[in-house]
C-alpha positions as CSV (number, residue, x, y, z in Angstrom):
1,M,-0.1,0.2,0.2
2,K,1.3,3.4,-1.2
3,P,1.2,6.1,1.6
4,K,-1.2,9.1,0.8
5,G,0.3,11.6,-1.5
6,F,2.7,8.9,-2.9
7,D,3.8,10.2,-6.7
8,L,6.6,8.8,-8.6
9,N,6.9,12.0,-10.5
10,Y,8.5,13.5,-7.3
11,A,12.7,13.6,-8.4
12,S,13.7,12.2,-5.1
13,L,11.9,9.1,-5.4
14,E,14.0,8.2,-9.0
15,G,16.5,5.4,-8.7
16,L,15.2,3.8,-5.3
17,N,14.1,0.3,-4.9
18,P,10.3,-0.3,-3.9
19,A,11.2,-0.6,-0.3
20,Q,13.4,2.7,-0.3
21,R,10.9,4.6,-2.0
22,L,8.0,3.6,0.6
23,A,10.0,4.8,3.1
24,V,11.0,8.3,1.5
25,G,7.6,8.9,0.3
26,Q,5.7,8.7,3.5
27,E,3.8,11.9,4.1
28,G,4.3,12.0,7.7
29,G,4.2,10.3,11.1
30,P,6.4,8.2,13.0
31,L,8.3,5.8,10.6
32,L,10.7,3.3,11.7
33,V,13.2,2.0,8.8
34,I,15.2,-1.3,10.0
35,A,17.9,-0.7,7.4
36,G,20.0,-4.5,6.8
37,A,23.4,-4.4,6.3
38,G,24.3,-2.8,2.9
39,S,20.9,-1.8,2.1
40,G,21.6,1.9,1.2
41,K,20.6,3.3,4.5
42,T,22.1,6.4,3.6
43,R,20.7,7.2,0.6
44,T,17.3,6.8,1.9
45,L,18.2,9.3,4.7
46,V,19.3,11.7,1.7
47,H,16.4,11.0,-0.4
48,R,13.7,11.4,2.6
49,V,15.3,15.3,3.4
50,A,15.0,15.9,-0.3
51,Y,11.9,14.1,-1.0
52,L,10.2,16.5,2.2
53,V,11.6,19.6,0.5
54,E,10.5,19.0,-2.8
55,R,7.1,18.3,-1.2
56,G,7.1,21.9,0.3
57,V,8.5,21.6,3.7
58,E,10.5,24.7,4.7
59,P,14.2,23.2,4.7
60,G,15.0,25.2,8.0
61,R,12.0,23.0,9.7
62,I,13.8,19.9,9.1
63,L,16.7,18.3,11.4
64,L,18.9,15.5,10.7
65,L,20.8,13.8,13.6
66,T,23.8,11.8,13.1
67,F,26.4,9.9,15.3
68,T,29.3,12.1,13.8
69,R,29.3,15.7,12.3
70,K,31.3,14.1,9.2
71,A,28.0,11.8,8.5
72,A,25.5,15.0,8.4
73,Q,27.8,16.8,6.2
74,E,28.0,14.0,3.9
75,M,24.6,13.3,3.7
76,L,23.3,17.4,3.5
77,S,25.6,17.3,0.8
78,R,24.4,14.5,-1.1
79,A,20.8,16.1,0.0
80,R,21.9,19.3,-1.9
81,A,22.8,17.6,-5.1
82,L,19.5,16.1,-5.6
83,N,17.9,19.9,-4.6
84,G,19.8,23.1,-4.2
85,D,17.2,24.1,-1.1
86,C,18.5,21.4,0.9
87,A,21.3,23.7,1.7
88,R,19.0,25.2,4.6
89,V,18.3,21.8,6.1
90,E,19.7,21.7,9.8
91,G,21.7,18.6,10.6
92,G,24.4,17.5,13.0
93,T,25.0,15.4,16.0
94,F,22.7,15.1,19.4
95,H,26.1,16.9,21.0
96,S,26.1,19.6,18.7
97,L,22.4,20.2,19.1
98,C,22.4,20.4,22.5
99,Y,25.3,22.3,22.8
100,R,23.2,25.1,20.7
101,I,20.2,24.6,22.8
102,L,22.2,24.9,26.2
103,R,24.2,28.2,24.5
104,A,21.1,29.7,23.7
105,H,18.8,28.8,26.7
106,G,21.1,27.5,29.4
107,S,20.5,30.3,32.0
108,R,17.3,28.9,32.8
109,L,19.2,26.0,34.7
110,G,21.8,28.5,36.2
111,L,24.0,28.4,33.2
112,E,26.7,31.0,32.8
113,R,26.4,32.2,28.7
114,N,29.9,31.8,28.6
115,F,30.1,28.2,30.0
116,S,33.1,26.3,28.6
117,I,32.9,22.5,26.8
118,M,35.7,20.3,28.0
119,D,37.3,17.7,25.6
120,R,38.6,14.2,27.1
121,G,41.8,15.6,27.5
122,D,40.4,18.6,29.8
123,S,38.3,16.4,31.7
124,E,41.1,14.3,32.5
125,Q,43.1,17.1,33.8
126,L,40.4,18.5,35.8
127,I,39.9,14.7,37.3
128,K,43.4,14.9,38.1
129,G,43.2,18.0,40.2
130,V,40.6,16.8,42.2
131,V,42.2,13.5,43.3
132,N,45.4,15.5,44.1
133,E,43.3,18.1,45.9
134,R,41.2,15.5,48.0
135,G,44.3,13.3,48.4
136,L,42.3,10.4,47.3
137,K,46.0,8.7,45.9
138,S,48.1,7.3,48.4
139,K,51.7,8.0,47.4
140,G,53.0,5.6,45.8
141,D,50.0,3.5,44.9
142,R,50.7,2.6,41.6
143,H,47.3,0.5,41.2
144,F,45.5,3.7,41.4
145,P,43.1,4.1,38.6
146,R,44.7,6.3,35.8
147,N,43.1,9.7,35.1
148,R,41.5,8.5,32.0
149,S,40.0,5.5,33.7
150,I,38.3,7.1,36.2
151,I,36.5,9.9,33.4
152,D,35.8,6.7,31.5
153,L,34.1,5.1,34.4
154,I,31.9,8.6,35.1
155,S,31.1,8.7,31.8
156,K,30.0,4.9,31.3
157,S,28.0,5.2,34.6
158,R,25.9,8.1,33.2
159,N,25.3,6.9,29.7
160,L,24.2,3.3,31.0
161,E,22.4,5.3,33.4
162,Q,23.9,2.8,36.5
163,S,25.8,3.3,39.8
164,L,29.1,3.7,39.9
165,E,29.3,0.6,41.9
166,E,27.4,-1.3,39.3
167,T,29.5,0.1,36.7
168,L,32.6,-1.2,38.3
169,E,31.3,-4.7,38.9
170,E,30.4,-5.1,35.2
171,W,32.9,-3.5,33.4
172,A,36.2,-3.1,35.5
173,G,35.8,-5.6,38.6
174,H,40.0,-5.0,39.1
175,L,39.3,-1.5,40.3
176,Y,36.4,-2.4,42.8
177,A,38.5,-1.7,45.9
178,Y,39.0,2.0,44.8
179,L,34.8,2.3,44.9
180,D,35.1,4.5,47.7
181,E,37.9,6.8,45.9
182,I,36.5,6.9,42.5
183,T,32.9,8.0,44.1
184,R,34.6,10.9,46.0
185,A,36.4,11.9,42.6
186,A,33.1,11.8,40.8
187,A,31.6,14.1,43.6
188,G,34.6,16.4,43.3
189,Y,34.5,16.4,39.7
190,A,30.9,17.4,39.6
191,E,31.5,20.3,42.2
192,A,34.5,21.4,40.3
193,K,32.8,21.7,37.0
194,R,30.1,23.7,38.6
195,E,32.1,26.0,40.1
196,Q,34.0,26.6,36.8
197,H,31.3,26.6,34.6
198,L,32.3,23.9,32.6
199,L,30.3,20.9,30.7
200,D,31.5,17.2,29.5
201,Y,30.0,16.0,26.7
202,D,27.7,13.8,28.6
203,D,26.5,17.0,30.6
204,L,25.5,18.3,27.3
205,L,22.7,15.6,26.7
206,F,21.4,15.2,30.4
207,M,20.9,19.1,30.8
208,T,19.4,19.9,27.6
209,E,17.1,17.1,28.9
210,D,16.5,18.9,32.0
211,L,15.9,22.1,30.0
212,L,13.4,20.6,27.7
213,Q,11.3,18.7,30.3
214,S,11.1,21.9,32.9
215,Q,10.3,24.4,30.2
216,A,7.5,24.0,28.7
217,D,7.4,26.9,26.2
218,L,10.8,25.9,24.9
219,R,10.2,22.3,24.5
220,K,6.7,23.5,22.4
221,R,9.0,26.5,20.2
222,F,11.3,23.4,19.5
223,S,8.9,21.1,18.5
224,E,6.9,23.7,16.1
225,H,10.1,25.0,14.7
226,W,11.5,21.2,13.6
227,Q,8.5,20.0,11.6
228,H,10.3,16.9,10.6
229,I,13.2,15.1,12.3
230,L,15.3,12.2,11.0
231,V,17.9,10.1,13.1
232,D,20.9,7.9,11.9
233,E,22.0,4.9,13.6
234,Y,19.2,4.7,16.2
235,Q,20.1,1.5,17.3
236,D,23.7,3.0,19.0
237,T,21.4,5.8,20.9
238,N,21.5,5.6,24.6
239,A,18.5,6.2,27.1
240,V,19.0,9.8,27.1
241,Q,19.3,10.4,23.4
242,A,15.9,8.4,23.2
243,R,13.9,10.9,25.7
244,L,15.4,13.6,23.8
245,L,14.3,12.6,20.7
246,K,10.7,12.4,22.4
247,L,10.7,15.9,23.8
248,L,12.0,17.3,20.7
249,A,8.9,16.0,18.9
250,T,6.3,17.0,21.7
251,E,4.2,18.9,18.9
252,H,4.2,16.4,16.5
253,D,5.3,12.6,15.5
254,N,6.9,13.3,12.5
255,V,9.9,11.3,13.1
256,M,12.1,8.8,11.3
257,A,14.4,6.8,13.0
258,V,17.1,4.9,10.7
259,G,18.8,1.8,12.2
260,D,19.3,-2.3,12.0
261,D,19.0,-3.9,15.4
262,A,21.2,-6.6,14.1
263,Q,24.2,-4.2,14.1
264,S,24.2,-2.9,17.7
265,I,27.4,-3.4,19.0
266,Y,28.1,-0.8,21.2
267,R,26.6,-1.6,24.7
268,F,30.1,-1.0,26.2
269,R,29.5,2.9,25.1
270,G,25.9,3.4,26.5
271,A,24.2,2.1,23.3
272,R,20.6,1.0,24.2
273,L,19.6,-1.9,21.6
274,E,15.9,-2.0,23.8
275,N,15.6,1.8,22.1
276,I,14.9,0.5,18.6
277,F,12.1,-2.2,20.0
278,E,10.7,0.4,21.8
279,F,10.4,3.1,19.3
280,P,6.8,2.1,17.9
281,E,5.6,2.4,21.8
282,A,7.3,5.6,22.2
283,F,5.5,6.7,19.0
284,P,2.0,5.1,18.7
285,G,1.0,4.6,15.1
286,T,4.8,4.2,13.7
287,K,5.1,2.6,10.2
288,L,7.8,0.0,9.9
289,V,9.5,-0.2,6.2
290,K,12.3,-3.1,6.1
291,L,15.4,-2.4,3.8
292,E,16.4,-5.9,2.7
293,E,17.9,-5.4,-0.5
294,N,21.4,-5.5,-0.3
295,Y,24.1,-3.5,-2.8
296,R,27.2,-5.1,-1.2
297,S,27.6,-8.7,-1.4
298,T,26.8,-11.8,-3.1
299,Q,23.8,-13.9,-2.3
300,A,26.3,-16.8,-0.9
301,I,27.2,-14.4,1.9
302,L,23.9,-13.1,2.6
303,D,22.6,-16.2,2.9
304,L,25.1,-17.1,5.7
305,S,24.7,-13.7,7.2
306,N,20.9,-14.0,7.4
307,E,21.4,-17.7,9.3
308,V,23.8,-16.4,11.8
309,I,21.3,-13.6,13.0
310,A,18.1,-15.6,12.6
311,Q,19.2,-17.4,15.7
312,A,18.8,-14.2,17.8
313,W,16.2,-14.1,20.2
314,Q,15.2,-10.5,20.2
315,K,15.3,-9.1,16.6
316,Y,13.3,-7.6,13.5
317,D,12.9,-10.6,11.1
318,K,14.2,-9.7,7.7
319,K,16.1,-11.5,5.0
320,L,18.7,-9.7,2.9
321,F,18.5,-10.3,-0.7
322,T,20.8,-9.1,-3.8
323,S,20.0,-8.9,-7.5
324,K,23.8,-9.7,-7.9
325,A,24.6,-12.9,-9.6
326,G,27.1,-15.5,-8.9
327,G,29.3,-15.9,-6.0
328,A,31.2,-18.6,-4.1
329,K,30.0,-19.7,-0.6
330,P,31.6,-18.7,2.2
331,I,34.7,-20.8,3.4
332,L,35.3,-22.3,6.5
333,R,38.9,-23.3,7.2
334,R,40.2,-25.2,10.4
335,P,43.8,-25.3,10.3
336,K,45.7,-26.8,13.1
337,D,46.4,-23.8,15.3
338,E,47.0,-20.1,15.2
339,R,50.3,-20.2,13.2
340,G,48.5,-22.3,10.5
341,Q,46.0,-19.4,10.8
342,A,47.9,-17.3,9.8
343,R,49.8,-19.0,7.3
344,L,46.8,-19.4,5.3
345,V,45.3,-16.2,5.5
346,S,48.8,-14.5,4.3
347,E,48.9,-17.1,1.5
348,R,45.2,-16.4,0.3
349,I,46.3,-12.5,0.5
350,E,49.1,-13.3,-1.8
351,Q,47.1,-15.2,-4.1
352,L,44.5,-12.4,-4.1
353,I,47.2,-9.5,-4.9
354,R,48.9,-12.0,-7.6
355,S,45.3,-12.3,-9.4
356,G,44.8,-8.8,-9.3
357,A,43.4,-7.6,-6.5
358,E,44.7,-4.3,-4.7
359,P,45.7,-4.6,-0.8
360,E,43.2,-2.4,0.3
361,D,40.7,-4.4,-1.1
362,I,41.5,-7.1,1.7
363,A,40.2,-7.1,5.3
364,V,41.3,-9.4,8.1
365,L,38.8,-8.9,11.2
366,F,38.9,-10.1,14.9
367,R,37.2,-9.8,18.1
368,A,40.2,-8.5,20.1
369,S,43.6,-6.8,19.0
370,R,45.4,-9.8,20.5
371,D,43.6,-12.2,18.1
372,S,45.5,-10.9,15.0
373,F,49.3,-11.1,16.8
374,E,50.6,-14.4,14.9
375,L,49.3,-12.8,11.6
376,E,51.3,-9.5,11.9
377,L,54.2,-11.5,12.5
378,E,53.3,-13.8,9.2
379,L,52.6,-10.7,7.2
380,A,56.1,-9.1,8.5
381,A,57.5,-12.2,7.2
382,G,56.5,-11.9,4.1
383,H,56.8,-7.9,3.6
384,R,53.2,-7.3,3.3
385,A,52.3,-3.8,4.6
386,F,49.0,-3.6,6.6
387,V,47.1,-0.9,8.6
388,K,46.0,-1.9,11.7
389,V,42.8,-0.4,13.2
390,G,41.3,-0.6,16.6
391,G,43.9,-1.8,18.4
392,F,47.8,-1.6,18.8
393,R,50.3,-3.4,16.7
394,F,51.6,-6.5,18.4
395,L,55.3,-5.0,19.3
396,E,54.2,-1.6,20.1
397,A,52.3,-2.5,23.4
398,A,54.5,-1.6,26.6
399,H,53.8,-4.7,28.2
400,I,54.6,-6.5,25.0
401,K,57.7,-4.7,24.9
402,D,58.7,-5.1,28.6
403,A,58.4,-9.1,28.3
404,L,60.5,-9.3,25.1
405,A,63.3,-7.1,26.2
406,H,64.4,-10.1,28.1
407,L,64.6,-11.8,24.9
408,R,66.1,-9.3,23.1
409,V,69.0,-8.7,25.1
410,V,69.9,-12.6,25.0
411,A,69.8,-12.2,21.2
412,N,71.8,-9.2,21.4
413,P,73.4,-8.5,24.5
414,R,74.7,-5.1,23.2
415,D,70.8,-3.8,22.7
416,F,71.3,-1.3,25.8
417,L,68.0,0.3,25.2
418,S,66.2,-3.3,25.9
419,W,68.9,-3.9,28.9
420,Q,67.6,-0.3,30.3
421,R,64.0,-1.2,29.9
422,L,64.1,-4.4,31.7
423,L,66.4,-2.7,34.5
424,M,64.0,-0.2,34.9
425,L,61.0,-2.7,35.6
426,L,62.9,-3.1,39.3
427,P,61.2,-1.3,42.1
428,G,63.1,2.0,42.5
429,V,65.3,1.6,39.6
430,G,65.6,4.8,37.2
431,P,67.7,5.5,34.3
432,K,70.3,6.5,36.4
433,K,70.6,3.1,38.4
434,A,70.0,1.3,35.3
435,Q,73.1,2.8,33.5
436,G,75.2,2.0,36.4
437,V,74.2,-1.6,35.9
438,I,74.8,-1.5,32.1
439,R,78.3,0.4,32.8
440,H,78.8,-2.8,35.0
441,L,78.2,-5.0,32.5
442,V,80.4,-3.7,29.9
443,A,83.4,-2.4,31.9
444,E,85.2,-5.9,31.2
445,G,84.6,-8.7,29.3
446,E,82.7,-9.8,26.0
447,P,79.0,-9.2,25.4
448,E,78.2,-12.9,25.5
449,Q,79.3,-12.3,29.1
450,Y,76.9,-9.7,29.8
451,V,74.3,-12.1,31.1
452,H,76.6,-14.0,33.6
453,R,77.9,-10.4,34.5
454,L,74.5,-9.4,35.9
455,A,75.0,-11.4,39.2
456,G,78.2,-9.4,40.1
457,A,76.2,-6.2,39.0
458,P,75.1,-3.0,41.7
459,Q,72.3,-4.8,43.8
460,V,69.5,-2.8,42.7
461,G,65.7,-3.3,42.9
462,G,65.9,-5.4,46.0
463,G,64.8,-9.1,46.0
464,Q,63.6,-8.8,42.6
465,M,67.2,-8.1,41.4
466,K,67.9,-11.7,42.6
467,L,64.8,-13.0,40.5
468,L,66.1,-11.2,37.2
469,V,69.5,-13.0,37.8
470,E,67.9,-16.2,38.0
471,L,65.6,-15.6,35.1
472,M,68.3,-14.2,32.7
473,A,70.4,-17.2,33.6
474,Q,67.7,-19.7,32.7
475,I,66.8,-18.3,29.5
476,S,70.0,-18.0,28.2
477,E,71.4,-21.6,28.6
478,P,71.9,-23.2,25.1
479,G,69.0,-25.4,23.9
480,A,66.4,-23.8,25.8
481,Q,63.2,-24.0,24.6
482,P,60.9,-21.2,23.1
483,L,57.8,-22.3,25.2
484,E,60.1,-22.9,28.2
485,V,61.4,-19.6,27.8
486,I,58.1,-17.8,27.7
487,D,56.7,-19.1,30.1
488,A,59.8,-18.0,32.8
489,V,59.6,-14.9,31.7
490,L,55.7,-14.5,32.1
491,D,55.9,-16.1,35.3
492,Y,58.6,-13.2,36.3
493,Y,56.9,-10.6,34.6
494,E,53.3,-10.9,35.7
495,P,53.6,-9.5,39.4
496,L,55.6,-6.6,37.8
497,C,53.0,-6.0,35.1
498,R,50.4,-6.0,37.7
499,E,52.3,-3.5,39.6
500,A,53.0,-1.2,36.7
501,F,49.5,-1.1,35.0
502,E,46.0,-0.4,36.3
503,D,44.4,-2.0,33.2
504,Y,46.9,-5.0,33.8
505,P,43.5,-7.8,33.3
506,R,43.9,-6.8,29.8
507,R,47.6,-6.7,29.6
508,L,48.0,-10.2,30.7
509,K,45.4,-11.5,28.5
510,D,47.7,-10.2,26.0
511,L,50.5,-11.8,27.4
512,E,48.9,-14.8,27.4
513,E,49.1,-15.0,23.5
514,L,53.0,-15.1,23.4
515,P,53.1,-18.9,24.8
516,G,51.3,-20.0,21.5
517,L,53.4,-17.8,19.3
518,A,56.7,-19.3,20.7
519,R,55.1,-22.8,20.4
520,G,55.4,-22.8,16.5
521,F,59.2,-22.7,16.7
522,E,61.6,-25.1,17.1
523,T,64.7,-23.6,19.0
524,L,64.6,-20.1,20.7
525,N,67.1,-18.6,18.0
526,D,64.3,-19.2,15.0
527,F,61.5,-17.2,17.6
528,M,63.9,-14.3,18.5
529,A,64.7,-14.0,14.6
530,E,60.9,-13.7,13.5
531,V,59.5,-12.1,16.3
532,V,62.1,-10.2,18.3
533,L,64.4,-9.0,15.9
534,E,62.1,-8.2,12.9
535,P,59.2,-6.7,14.5
536,P,55.7,-5.8,12.4
537,G,56.3,-2.2,11.0
538,T,60.0,-2.4,10.1
539,Y,58.8,-3.0,6.4
540,A,56.0,-0.9,5.9
541,E,58.0,2.1,4.6
542,E,59.9,-0.5,1.8
543,A,56.6,-1.7,0.6
544,G,55.2,-0.4,-1.9
545,G,51.5,0.3,-3.0
546,G,48.5,0.0,-0.5
547,R,48.1,-1.9,2.7
548,V,45.8,-4.6,4.2
549,T,43.8,-3.7,6.8
550,L,43.5,-5.4,9.9
551,S,40.6,-4.4,12.2
552,T,38.2,-5.3,15.1
553,V,35.0,-6.1,14.1
554,H,33.8,-3.0,16.0
555,S,36.1,-0.7,14.1
556,A,34.8,-2.3,10.8
557,K,31.2,-1.6,11.3
558,G,29.9,0.5,8.3
559,L,32.9,-0.4,6.2
560,E,33.2,-2.8,3.4
561,W,35.6,-5.0,1.2
562,P,35.6,-7.2,-1.5
563,Y,37.7,-9.8,0.5
564,V,37.1,-10.3,3.7
565,F,39.0,-13.0,6.6
566,I,37.3,-13.4,9.8
567,L,39.6,-14.8,12.6
568,W,39.3,-16.8,15.5
569,A,35.7,-18.2,15.0
570,T,35.9,-20.4,18.1
571,D,34.2,-20.5,21.3
572,G,36.3,-18.7,23.5
573,R,37.3,-16.2,21.0
574,L,34.4,-15.2,18.9
575,P,32.3,-15.2,21.4
576,P,34.7,-14.9,23.9
577,F,34.3,-17.0,27.1
578,P,33.0,-14.2,29.6
579,S,30.0,-14.2,27.3
580,L,29.2,-17.7,27.3
581,G,27.3,-17.5,30.7
582,D,25.7,-14.3,29.8
583,P,22.5,-14.4,27.8
584,Q,22.6,-10.7,27.1
585,A,26.3,-10.4,26.2
586,L,26.0,-13.7,24.0
587,E,23.5,-11.8,22.2
588,E,25.7,-8.9,21.3
589,E,28.6,-11.4,19.9
590,R,26.0,-12.9,17.5
591,R,25.4,-9.6,16.2
592,L,29.1,-8.8,16.3
593,M,29.5,-12.1,14.0
594,Y,26.8,-10.9,11.8
595,V,28.7,-7.3,11.3
596,A,31.4,-9.2,10.4
597,T,30.5,-11.2,7.5
598,T,28.2,-8.6,6.2
599,R,31.5,-6.7,5.4
600,A,32.5,-9.1,2.8
601,A,31.6,-8.0,-0.9
602,Q,32.9,-11.1,-2.8
603,E,34.7,-13.5,-0.8
604,L,34.6,-14.3,2.7
605,C,36.7,-16.8,4.5
606,I,36.0,-18.0,8.1
607,L,39.0,-19.5,10.5
608,A,38.4,-21.5,13.4
609,P,42.1,-23.1,14.6
610,R,41.6,-26.5,16.0
611,E,43.8,-26.0,19.0
612,S,45.5,-23.5,20.8
613,Y,47.9,-23.4,23.4
614,I,46.6,-22.3,26.7
615,R,49.4,-21.4,29.6
616,G,49.0,-23.7,32.4
617,K,46.9,-26.1,30.7
618,G,48.9,-27.1,27.7
619,V,47.1,-28.0,24.0
620,M,43.6,-27.6,24.3
621,P,40.9,-28.3,21.1
622,N,38.9,-25.5,20.2
623,A,35.2,-25.8,19.6
624,L,33.8,-24.1,16.7
625,S,32.1,-21.0,17.2
626,Q,28.3,-21.9,18.2
627,F,27.3,-18.8,15.8
628,I,28.8,-20.7,12.8
629,E,28.1,-24.2,13.9
630,D,24.4,-23.5,14.1
631,V,24.5,-22.6,10.3
632,P,23.4,-25.5,7.7
633,A,26.6,-27.0,6.3
634,E,25.1,-26.4,2.9
635,L,26.0,-22.5,3.2
636,L,29.6,-23.0,3.7
637,E,32.2,-24.3,1.9
638,I,34.3,-27.0,3.8
639,P,37.6,-27.9,2.5
640,A,37.7,-31.8,2.9
641,E,40.8,-31.7,4.7
642,A,39.6,-29.1,7.3
643,I,37.3,-31.9,8.9
644,F,38.4,-33.4,11.7
645,E,38.0,-35.1,15.4
646,V,38.2,-33.4,18.2
647,P,41.2,-34.8,20.1
648,A,41.4,-35.2,23.9
649,P,43.7,-32.4,25.2
650,D,47.6,-32.7,25.8
651,P,48.6,-32.6,29.6
652,A,50.2,-29.1,30.3
653,P,53.8,-28.9,30.5
654,A,55.4,-31.1,33.7
655,S,57.0,-27.8,35.4
656,R,53.2,-27.1,35.9
657,G,51.5,-30.1,37.0
658,S,50.3,-33.0,35.0
659,Q,46.6,-33.0,34.5
660,S,44.9,-36.3,35.3
661,Q,43.6,-38.3,32.0
662,Q,40.5,-39.5,34.1
663,R,38.4,-36.9,31.8
664,P,35.2,-38.9,30.3
665,F,34.5,-36.1,27.4
666,H,36.5,-34.6,25.1
667,V,36.5,-30.9,24.7
668,G,34.0,-29.6,22.4
669,S,31.9,-33.1,22.6
670,Q,28.2,-32.6,22.9
671,V,26.5,-33.8,26.4
672,E,23.3,-33.9,27.9
673,H,22.1,-33.2,31.6
674,N,18.7,-33.9,33.4
675,T,18.2,-30.4,34.3
676,F,19.9,-28.4,31.8
677,G,19.4,-30.1,28.8
678,A,22.0,-30.3,25.8
679,G,25.4,-28.6,26.3
680,K,28.8,-28.3,24.9
681,V,31.8,-29.4,27.0
682,M,34.2,-26.0,27.3
683,G,37.1,-27.4,29.3
684,Y,37.7,-28.7,32.7
685,Q,39.0,-27.1,36.0
686,G,41.6,-29.7,37.9
687,D,40.4,-33.0,37.8
688,K,37.2,-32.6,39.4
689,K,35.2,-30.1,37.6
690,I,33.9,-29.6,34.4
691,L,32.9,-26.7,32.6
692,V,29.4,-27.2,30.0
693,H,27.7,-24.5,27.9
694,F,24.1,-25.4,27.7
695,R,21.9,-23.7,25.0
696,A,18.8,-22.9,27.3
697,H,21.3,-22.2,30.4
698,G,24.5,-20.4,29.3
699,L,28.1,-21.8,31.2
700,K,28.0,-23.7,34.1
701,I,30.9,-25.5,36.1
702,L,29.7,-28.7,37.4
703,M,31.5,-31.2,40.0
704,L,32.2,-34.2,37.7
705,E,31.3,-36.7,40.6
706,F,27.6,-35.6,40.5
707,A,27.0,-34.1,37.4
708,N,25.6,-37.4,35.7
709,L,26.3,-36.3,32.1
710,T,25.9,-38.4,29.2
711,E,26.9,-38.3,25.8
712,A,24.5,-36.6,23.6
């Protein structure tokens, strides 16, 4: 059924598919557009703006709200190309709109007209002053949260509209001991802002809400002024933004919200998925239009993506389709381990480039920054330039540099920068004391003796110096195995990392990737030559042409490439282990997989290593990601050599204690429980407990003796 006034003679309706035309041609009233990935969302918004102007709506009475200023500028520029009168349409971000409103009317809330807006750097500086003035940090407390972390927690608490205690429990449990100090810092921060007439970005939203709620005349004036409001990326709005939209539309319901519930992946930033489902309740009489025709991917890729999201328990049903003919099925590869995964990807990248693909046409996506470490090394070895988005390069992180500095001096005793770095990790050791130790090392003797001369060096750093001497003697032994050396370095470095970094939980997870990297080398010299002595990045300036993109899935949203690889499609990585027992988190991880698959236009390759080395446990089998396992096999190309039986886990190294072989189920096998139903074995805790992920109940830790599990 076409909307009232629908007329194909309008220029703004030309070139649109039926669903886009239906959305663009609505006369008025609330409209929710569920825009599937690659379905022309921006085009629809642009043409809607032009259509309204073409229908006689005064351009200045149209408001377009986006999440970035760049997006607003791009859309309005395209609208002007359709109709020059669109130059007077108002557009911007929620924050920029609120700034304008408060600048003009904030005095009603007691705001001075000359108030200042703080950026993130300003906020960190202000919180630093509060912490110092109120004496919240004890002298020498290296675990006290950084200024940036405190600001992040305050902002997250406000955007999620939960208490600081709840925020710490959910997002930063390692800082919970500082709840009182953070709470007092937050109170001091708010007081300092009031005294100095300062607002941060969050204040802009909440104070504008207060203003519109308390000032009926302003609420009426703005609502009557902006007769039509359009909102982009509605699935990414938070609670206060949804309420602001309702306040701005008090006098009418001409609101068009465009978004995709299947691409809501920013809860950690405060995005509230419920907003897009509650829109019809907030605006009764909402018309729903689904954009399902995809202009990016082949149908084979869309078939897989549709199946991935079909399993979501809360969604707007839609099925992406395309008029593109042909296209190969997505490929599922099951390499032996992370090293095999990196080699498969690297080899295929080179094949694509030899066949005429440009490096910038290729992207490798992953859940967390550490998931690409092995691939970075593989690309470095092949002198293939890459750019990494949404995370740090492997050897550029301070904690990785710290750990590997110990190996660098074994490989090259004259590496005095690394000597200084590892010495300055010792308690109370600065550049001066470190140089004193280095002078002792080089005073006499050949460089090969430097490590052995460490025992006779000035005894700095207290008891930690003795541990360092023992470590260096151990890892410099001829014939030392890479895995043993890395384990020894991590045993030594872990307490130093905890002491040096407030965000040590994340950094320790990164460091846990090192044993897996080391396991792929037969000798320590080989490992040092490839990982330590030829770091990624040294080749980038030498390589000509473009660069392959390595990106977290979060950073890849909104982008597309002809050729896409997805790494670590295993339970424990995508989705990560903490999500397995949290239904809400698991749903967001499913949407993350959907976003990843829909980035590919021509070719999609999903990789799921069969095994990985877990420090303290040894080589453990990896279960295929449940998001891919549930997909019908006919939608994937699975090379014959990739099919395998899940092996029993190898025991951990003897130095870490042997594991009992009295384990009745292989990791990855299907089991049944009388109460919880069907589940998958995820691992063991010691010899007495088993970890099982049940489809209906999430991750459970059961006592083997009483679990009464049976094979499914």
